[in-house]
Structures are given as structure tokens and as C-alpha cells.
N, C-alpha and C positions, 0 to 999 in steps of 0.2 A: 415635968410636973407643973411648972409655972404656966406653960402654954395650955394645959388641960384646965387649970383653975380659971384662966382668962376666958376660955370658951364657955365654961360652965357659968361664970358670972355674966357674960354677954347673953347667954341663953336665958338666964333668969330675968335679966333686965328687959330683954325683948318681950318675953312672955308677960311681964308685969305691965309694960307699956301697952301691949295689945289688949289686955284685960281692962286697963283704964280707959282706953279709947272706946272699946265696945260698951262699957258701962255708961259713958257720957254721950254716946251717939244720939240718943233720943233728946236729951237736953240741948245738944248742939243744933240738931235739926229744928227744934222748937224755937231756939233763939234766932235762927235765920228766918223762921216764919214770922216772928215778932217784928223784926226789922223790915222784912219784905212787905208785911201787911201795912205797916206805917207808911213806907215809901210809896207803895202802889195806890193805896186809898188816898193818901195825900196828893199824889200826882193827878189822880182822877178829879179830886176836888179842885185842885189848881186849874186844871183844864176847863172844868165847868165854869169856874169863876172868870176865866179869860173869855170864854165864849159868851157868857151871860152878862158880864160886867158887874158881878155881885161881890167883888172882892171884899173881904177875906172869908165869907161865910161858908162856902162849900169846902174851901181848903181846911178850915177849922173842923168842920163836920167830918171830913175825910180823915184827918189826923186823929180825931177822937175815936172814930170807928176803927181805925187801924190799931190803936192802942188796945181797945176792947177786944177785938178779934185776936190780936197777937198774944195778949196775956191769957185769953181763954185757951188758945192752942198750947201755950207754954205750960199752963197748969195741967191741962189734959195730958200732955206728954210726960210730964214729970211725976204725976200721981199714978199713972198706969204702970204697974209693975207686977 
């Protein structure tokens, strides 16, 4: 009887975990987009600054654009249900 209760409990726990992961998938993807946008656009800005010798203006512009794009995608993903 105890073995059956353990399997039932494990099954409920697994099902609950799967539901939590599937509900949070869009927010998780959006958070990766936020970080990715900041890193990619910041790196592009840094590269342009190195190439043009205009440090830190393109880096700052890239970081600001990355934050704007990333938060836009985050809001879009979390409000779409």
C-alpha cells in the first residue's frame, strides 16, 4: 500500500512540475530575449566604438536599445495569453 501511495505522490508531483514549466515557458523565453538583446546590441555598439574611436557613445546607445527591445519583448510575451 505504501509503494502505491509513493507512486501516486510522485505522479502528482511530476504533473505539477510539468504544468509549472509549461506555464512559465513564455516568460522564460522572454527573459532570455531580454538578456540576449542587451548583450548583442551592447556588443555591436562596443564594436562600432572600437572601429570608429567614439567610445562610449555607441556602446551606451546599444545598451539602451537592448533594454528597450528586451523589455518590449518581455511585456509582449507575458501579456499574450
